[in-house]
The first five atom37 places (N, CA, C, CB, O) and aatype in JSON, in Angstrom:
{
  "aatype": [13, 0, 9, 9, 16, 19, 0, 10, 9, 15, 7, 0, 9, 0, 3, 1, 0, 11, 13, 7, 15, 17, 12, 9, 13, 0, 7, 9, 17, 19, 16, 10, 19, 18, 13, 14, 19, 0, 0, 17, 19, 17, 7, 0, 7, 7, 17, 9, 18, 16, 10, 7, 15, 0, 9, 7, 10, 3, 18, 15, 19, 9, 3, 18, 0, 7, 7, 16, 0, 19, 8, 9, 2, 0, 7, 0, 0, 0, 10, 0],
  "atom_mask": [
    [1, 1, 1, 1, 1],
    [1, 1, 1, 1, 1],
    [1, 1, 1, 1, 1],
    [1, 1, 1, 1, 1],
    [1, 1, 1, 1, 1],
    [1, 1, 1, 1, 1],
    [1, 1, 1, 1, 1],
    [1, 1, 1, 1, 1],
    [1, 1, 1, 1, 1],
    [1, 1, 1, 1, 1],
    [1, 1, 1, 0, 1],
    [1, 1, 1, 1, 1],
    [1, 1, 1, 1, 1],
    [1, 1, 1, 1, 1],
    [1, 1, 1, 1, 1],
    [1, 1, 1, 1, 1],
    [1, 1, 1, 1, 1],
    [1, 1, 1, 1, 1],
    [1, 1, 1, 1, 1],
    [1, 1, 1, 0, 1],
    [1, 1, 1, 1, 1],
    [1, 1, 1, 1, 1],
    [1, 1, 1, 1, 1],
    [1, 1, 1, 1, 1],
    [1, 1, 1, 1, 1],
    [1, 1, 1, 1, 1],
    [1, 1, 1, 0, 1],
    [1, 1, 1, 1, 1],
    [1, 1, 1, 1, 1],
    [1, 1, 1, 1, 1],
    [1, 1, 1, 1, 1],
    [1, 1, 1, 1, 1],
    [1, 1, 1, 1, 1],
    [1, 1, 1, 1, 1],
    [1, 1, 1, 1, 1],
    [1, 1, 1, 1, 1],
    [1, 1, 1, 1, 1],
    [1, 1, 1, 1, 1],
    [1, 1, 1, 1, 1],
    [1, 1, 1, 1, 1],
    [1, 1, 1, 1, 1],
    [1, 1, 1, 1, 1],
    [1, 1, 1, 0, 1],
    [1, 1, 1, 1, 1],
    [1, 1, 1, 0, 1],
    [1, 1, 1, 0, 1],
    [1, 1, 1, 1, 1],
    [1, 1, 1, 1, 1],
    [1, 1, 1, 1, 1],
    [1, 1, 1, 1, 1],
    [1, 1, 1, 1, 1],
    [1, 1, 1, 0, 1],
    [1, 1, 1, 1, 1],
    [1, 1, 1, 1, 1],
    [1, 1, 1, 1, 1],
    [1, 1, 1, 0, 1],
    [1, 1, 1, 1, 1],
    [1, 1, 1, 1, 1],
    [1, 1, 1, 1, 1],
    [1, 1, 1, 1, 1],
    [1, 1, 1, 1, 1],
    [1, 1, 1, 1, 1],
    [1, 1, 1, 1, 1],
    [1, 1, 1, 1, 1],
    [1, 1, 1, 1, 1],
    [1, 1, 1, 0, 1],
    [1, 1, 1, 0, 1],
    [1, 1, 1, 1, 1],
    [1, 1, 1, 1, 1],
    [1, 1, 1, 1, 1],
    [1, 1, 1, 1, 1],
    [1, 1, 1, 1, 1],
    [1, 1, 1, 1, 1],
    [1, 1, 1, 1, 1],
    [1, 1, 1, 0, 1],
    [1, 1, 1, 1, 1],
    [1, 1, 1, 1, 1],
    [1, 1, 1, 1, 1],
    [1, 1, 1, 1, 1],
    [1, 1, 1, 1, 1]
  ],
  "atom_positions": [
    [[5.09, 8.01, -2.18], [4.16, 7.19, -2.46], [3.17, 6.97, -1.53], [4.65, 6.18, -2.76], [2.11, 6.51, -1.94]],
    [[3.3, 7.21, -0.31], [2.16, 7.09, 0.67], [1.27, 8.03, 0.35], [2.51, 7.23, 2.09], [0.11, 7.66, 0.49]],
    [[1.45, 9.25, -0.08], [0.5, 10.21, -0.38], [-0.3, 9.97, -1.53], [1.07, 11.39, -0.51], [-1.45, 10.39, -1.55]],
    [[0.22, 9.29, -2.55], [-0.41, 8.84, -3.61], [-1.6, 7.91, -3.4], [0.5, 8.28, -4.35], [-2.72, 7.96, -3.89]],
    [[-1.03, 6.99, -2.48], [-1.9, 5.99, -1.85], [-3.26, 6.35, -1.03], [-1.05, 5.3, -0.96], [-4.32, 5.72, -1.06]],
    [[-3.0, 7.4, -0.36], [-4.06, 8.11, 0.45], [-4.91, 8.75, -0.55], [-3.5, 9.18, 1.49], [-6.13, 8.64, -0.44]],
    [[-4.36, 9.44, -1.55], [-5.33, 10.14, -2.5], [-6.01, 9.04, -3.24], [-4.61, 11.17, -3.55], [-7.21, 9.28, -3.42]],
    [[-5.6, 7.89, -3.71], [-6.6, 6.88, -4.35], [-7.67, 6.32, -3.43], [-5.85, 5.68, -4.89], [-8.79, 6.02, -3.83]],
    [[-7.25, 6.2, -2.14], [-8.34, 6.01, -1.17], [-9.43, 6.9, -0.86], [-7.83, 5.83, -0.1], [-10.53, 6.5, -0.46]],
    [[-9.06, 8.3, -1.07], [-10.0, 9.37, -1.03], [-10.93, 9.33, -1.91], [-9.48, 10.51, -1.13], [-12.07, 9.68, -1.58]],
    [[-10.66, 8.91, -3.18], [-11.68, 8.58, -4.28], [-12.7, 7.54, -3.83], [0.0, 0.0, 0.0], [-13.91, 7.71, -3.98]],
    [[-12.27, 6.7, -3.4], [-13.16, 5.62, -2.94], [-14.37, 5.87, -1.88], [-12.28, 4.65, -2.36], [-15.43, 5.25, -1.79]],
    [[-13.88, 6.99, -1.07], [-14.85, 7.43, 0.05], [-15.24, 8.92, -0.1], [-14.16, 7.22, 1.51], [-15.7, 9.59, 0.83]],
    [[-15.03, 9.4, -1.35], [-15.49, 10.78, -1.63], [-16.82, 11.15, -1.13], [-15.49, 11.02, -3.02], [-17.77, 10.44, -1.46]],
    [[-17.02, 12.23, -0.32], [-18.37, 12.74, 0.13], [-19.02, 11.81, 1.08], [-19.3, 12.95, -1.05], [-20.24, 11.83, 1.2]],
    [[-18.17, 10.89, 1.86], [-18.66, 9.97, 2.77], [-17.94, 10.44, 4.2], [-18.32, 8.41, 2.26], [-18.43, 10.04, 5.26]],
    [[-16.9, 11.19, 4.21], [-16.48, 11.41, 5.4], [-16.09, 12.98, 5.6], [-15.39, 10.48, 5.63], [-15.93, 13.68, 4.61]],
    [[-15.95, 13.5, 6.87], [-15.65, 14.95, 7.02], [-14.1, 15.04, 6.78], [-16.1, 15.54, 8.53], [-13.32, 14.1, 6.89]],
    [[-13.84, 16.16, 6.48], [-12.34, 16.48, 6.15], [-11.46, 16.23, 7.41], [-12.14, 18.08, 5.67], [-10.43, 15.57, 7.28]],
    [[-11.82, 16.7, 8.57], [-11.22, 16.53, 9.8], [-10.96, 15.02, 10.12], [0.0, 0.0, 0.0], [-9.81, 14.67, 10.41]],
    [[-11.94, 14.14, 10.09], [-11.98, 12.73, 10.3], [-11.13, 12.11, 9.23], [-13.44, 12.19, 10.29], [-10.45, 11.14, 9.54]],
    [[-11.08, 12.62, 7.82], [-10.44, 11.87, 6.95], [-8.86, 12.28, 7.23], [-11.02, 12.13, 5.46], [-8.04, 11.39, 7.07]],
    [[-8.47, 13.39, 7.58], [-7.0, 13.64, 7.77], [-6.45, 12.71, 9.1], [-6.77, 15.36, 8.04], [-5.28, 12.34, 9.16]],
    [[-7.43, 12.38, 10.16], [-6.95, 11.79, 11.11], [-6.77, 10.19, 10.7], [-7.82, 12.11, 12.27], [-5.83, 9.48, 11.05]],
    [[-7.72, 9.83, 9.98], [-7.61, 8.55, 9.33], [-6.34, 8.23, 8.62], [-8.64, 8.42, 8.42], [-5.59, 7.28, 8.88]],
    [[-6.17, 9.28, 7.55], [-5.08, 9.3, 6.61], [-3.74, 8.99, 7.49], [-5.02, 10.77, 5.82], [-3.09, 7.99, 7.21]],
    [[-3.37, 9.73, 8.41], [-2.21, 9.52, 9.32], [-2.09, 8.4, 10.14], [0.0, 0.0, 0.0], [-0.98, 7.98, 10.45]],
    [[-3.16, 7.86, 10.53], [-3.16, 6.55, 11.21], [-3.05, 5.43, 10.44], [-4.25, 6.37, 11.94], [-2.4, 4.44, 10.79]],
    [[-3.8, 5.52, 9.14], [-3.68, 4.48, 8.3], [-2.26, 4.36, 7.57], [-4.75, 4.61, 7.37], [-1.77, 3.24, 7.4]],
    [[-1.64, 5.47, 7.15], [-0.44, 5.44, 6.6], [0.63, 4.72, 7.65], [-0.08, 6.89, 6.21], [1.58, 4.04, 7.28]],
    [[0.37, 4.94, 8.76], [1.47, 4.47, 9.85], [1.28, 2.95, 10.08], [1.3, 5.28, 11.38], [2.19, 2.12, 10.08]],
    [[0.02, 2.73, 10.26], [-0.19, 1.3, 10.63], [-0.54, 0.29, 9.45], [-1.33, 1.25, 11.64], [-0.59, -0.9, 9.73]],
    [[-0.76, 0.67, 8.26], [-1.07, -0.11, 7.17], [0.05, 0.1, 6.04], [-2.5, 0.24, 6.7], [0.7, -0.9, 5.74]],
    [[0.29, 1.15, 5.46], [0.87, 1.54, 4.42], [2.44, 1.02, 4.63], [0.61, 3.06, 4.24], [3.0, 0.16, 3.95]],
    [[3.01, 1.75, 5.72], [4.47, 1.5, 5.99], [4.92, -0.07, 6.03], [4.82, 2.17, 7.4], [5.85, -0.54, 5.38]],
    [[4.06, -0.81, 6.93], [4.36, -2.18, 6.73], [4.36, -2.94, 5.53], [3.65, -2.76, 7.39], [5.2, -3.79, 5.24]],
    [[3.28, -2.56, 4.79], [3.07, -3.3, 3.42], [4.18, -2.88, 2.62], [1.67, -2.96, 2.66], [4.6, -3.76, 1.87]],
    [[4.72, -1.85, 2.56], [5.88, -0.94, 1.97], [7.13, -1.81, 2.15], [6.08, 0.6, 2.78], [7.82, -2.11, 1.18]],
    [[7.42, -2.23, 3.45], [8.31, -3.03, 3.81], [8.33, -4.4, 3.49], [8.36, -2.9, 4.88], [9.38, -5.02, 3.31]],
    [[7.17, -4.92, 3.42], [7.07, -6.28, 2.66], [7.38, -6.23, 1.32], [5.75, -6.87, 2.71], [7.8, -7.29, 0.84]],
    [[7.27, -5.15, 0.48], [7.54, -5.18, -0.81], [9.04, -4.71, -1.15], [6.52, -4.38, -1.46], [9.73, -5.29, -2.0]],
    [[9.45, -3.7, -0.46], [10.77, -3.16, -0.71], [11.69, -3.46, 0.22], [10.77, -1.84, -0.83], [12.84, -3.08, -0.01]],
    [[11.46, -4.07, 1.26], [12.48, -4.33, 2.36], [13.23, -5.65, 1.82], [0.0, 0.0, 0.0], [12.68, -6.55, 1.18]],
    [[14.36, -5.59, 2.14], [15.23, -6.81, 1.78], [14.87, -7.9, 2.66], [16.77, -6.54, 1.91], [15.02, -7.86, 3.88]],
    [[14.28, -9.12, 1.85], [14.04, -10.15, 2.66], [12.36, -10.05, 3.04], [0.0, 0.0, 0.0], [11.92, -10.91, 3.81]],
    [[11.43, -8.97, 2.5], [10.18, -9.05, 2.74], [9.37, -10.06, 1.96], [0.0, 0.0, 0.0], [9.75, -10.38, 0.83]],
    [[8.27, -10.59, 2.51], [7.68, -11.77, 1.77], [7.19, -11.56, 0.72], [6.8, -12.4, 2.32], [7.1, -12.55, 0.0]],
    [[6.69, -10.25, 0.19], [6.43, -10.1, -1.21], [7.66, -9.98, -2.07], [5.59, -8.94, -1.41], [7.75, -10.53, -3.17]],
    [[8.43, -9.38, -1.64], [9.78, -9.15, -2.38], [10.41, -10.58, -2.8], [10.87, -8.31, -1.37], [11.01, -10.72, -3.87]],
    [[10.24, -11.5, -1.97], [10.84, -12.86, -2.21], [9.81, -13.99, -2.89], [11.36, -13.4, -0.77], [10.21, -15.12, -3.16]],
    [[8.53, -13.57, -3.13], [7.57, -14.19, -3.44], [7.82, -14.77, -4.86], [6.49, -13.38, -3.27], [7.4, -15.91, -5.06]],
    [[8.33, -14.24, -5.67], [8.81, -14.89, -7.02], [9.68, -16.09, -6.88], [0.0, 0.0, 0.0], [9.37, -17.09, -7.52]],
    [[10.73, -16.1, -6.13], [11.65, -17.12, -5.79], [10.93, -18.29, -4.88], [12.88, -16.44, -5.04], [11.22, -19.48, -4.93]],
    [[9.94, -17.69, -4.04], [9.16, -18.78, -3.3], [8.31, -19.63, -3.99], [8.36, -18.26, -2.34], [7.93, -20.68, -3.49]],
    [[7.94, -19.24, -5.19], [7.14, -20.12, -5.91], [7.84, -20.81, -7.14], [5.97, -19.39, -6.33], [7.27, -21.41, -8.04]],
    [[9.09, -20.61, -7.02], [9.85, -21.56, -8.08], [10.39, -20.67, -9.32], [0.0, 0.0, 0.0], [10.94, -21.29, -10.22]],
    [[10.28, -19.26, -9.44], [10.81, -18.51, -10.37], [12.38, -18.17, -10.05], [9.95, -17.32, -10.49], [12.89, -18.39, -8.95]],
    [[12.94, -17.71, -10.94], [14.5, -17.35, -11.09], [14.72, -16.11, -10.23], [14.98, -17.01, -12.71], [15.81, -15.88, -9.71]],
    [[13.5, -15.2, -10.09], [13.88, -13.89, -9.82], [12.83, -13.66, -8.52], [13.7, -12.82, -11.22], [11.98, -14.49, -8.19]],
    [[13.03, -12.51, -7.92], [12.17, -12.01, -6.91], [11.26, -10.86, -7.46], [13.0, -11.55, -5.72], [11.53, -10.39, -8.56]],
    [[10.29, -10.42, -6.79], [9.44, -9.53, -7.34], [10.11, -8.29, -7.58], [8.32, -9.36, -6.57], [10.8, -7.81, -6.68]],
    [[9.96, -7.66, -8.81], [10.6, -6.38, -9.24], [9.64, -5.25, -9.29], [11.23, -6.51, -10.61], [8.75, -5.25, -10.13]],
    [[9.78, -4.3, -8.43], [8.98, -3.1, -8.34], [9.47, -1.91, -8.71], [8.57, -2.91, -7.19], [9.82, -1.13, -7.82]],
    [[9.59, -1.57, -9.97], [10.39, -0.26, -10.38], [9.74, 1.04, -9.83], [10.45, -0.11, -12.01], [10.38, 1.88, -9.19]],
    [[8.62, 1.12, -10.07], [8.06, 2.51, -9.92], [7.01, 2.58, -8.52], [7.19, 2.9, -11.42], [6.29, 3.55, -8.29]],
    [[7.06, 1.56, -7.82], [6.27, 1.66, -6.52], [5.04, 1.22, -6.62], [0.0, 0.0, 0.0], [4.37, 1.23, -5.59]],
    [[4.42, 0.7, -7.88], [3.24, 0.46, -7.97], [2.62, -0.93, -7.2], [0.0, 0.0, 0.0], [1.41, -1.1, -7.06]],
    [[3.43, -1.66, -6.83], [2.98, -2.95, -6.07], [2.39, -2.41, -4.86], [4.19, -4.04, -5.71], [1.2, -2.53, -4.58]],
    [[3.39, -1.71, -4.02], [2.91, -1.28, -2.61], [1.73, -0.35, -2.82], [4.11, -0.51, -1.74], [0.76, -0.51, -2.08]],
    [[1.69, 0.45, -3.59], [0.42, 1.68, -3.69], [-0.82, 0.79, -4.08], [0.69, 3.07, -5.09], [-1.83, 0.91, -3.4]],
    [[-0.8, -0.09, -5.12], [-1.95, -0.66, -5.42], [-2.49, -1.82, -4.47], [-1.78, -1.1, -6.71], [-3.71, -2.01, -4.45]],
    [[-1.63, -2.62, -3.65], [-2.06, -3.49, -2.73], [-2.72, -2.69, -1.7], [-0.99, -4.31, -2.23], [-3.79, -3.15, -1.28]],
    [[-2.29, -1.54, -1.19], [-2.7, -0.98, -0.09], [-4.01, -0.17, -0.6], [-1.53, -0.14, 0.58], [-5.0, -0.24, 0.13]],
    [[-4.1, 0.61, -1.83], [-5.17, 1.22, -2.04], [-6.44, 0.33, -2.42], [-4.86, 2.14, -2.96], [-7.6, 0.65, -2.14]],
    [[-6.1, -0.68, -3.0], [-7.33, -1.49, -3.35], [-7.88, -2.28, -2.2], [0.0, 0.0, 0.0], [-9.06, -2.61, -2.22]],
    [[-7.08, -2.63, -1.14], [-7.67, -3.44, -0.21], [-8.18, -2.15, 0.79], [-6.55, -4.65, 0.46], [-9.15, -2.44, 1.48]],
    [[-7.78, -1.08, 0.92], [-8.52, -0.01, 1.79], [-9.81, 0.49, 1.03], [-7.52, 1.31, 2.11], [-10.78, 0.91, 1.66]],
    [[-9.79, 0.42, -0.23], [-11.0, 0.87, -0.96], [-12.15, -0.21, -0.73], [-10.67, 1.05, -2.57], [-13.33, 0.04, -0.49]],
    [[-11.62, -1.29, -0.84], [-12.65, -2.54, -0.76], [-13.07, -2.61, 0.58], [-12.04, -4.0, -1.17], [-14.22, -3.03, 0.73]],
    [[-12.33, -2.24, 1.8], [-12.72, -2.48, 3.2], [-13.62, -1.12, 3.39], [-11.33, -2.65, 4.33], [-14.18, -0.89, 4.46]]
  ]
}
């Protein structure tokens, strides 16, 4: 999932970065940004995982295919 997210971000910066710089950014970004956000979504007790029950619903967030972590990360990175 991490590589799919990096591919989505690359579409947002196409022709704006050199390849070497992009590779360095991708490695640092996936370590410092993607992994913590993925833990929020998929980790037991992560705040996004428990968001449904925190707002009064009977269930936690269900992320079947990993789209929540991917789209939170890619959208925020593309916007930044």
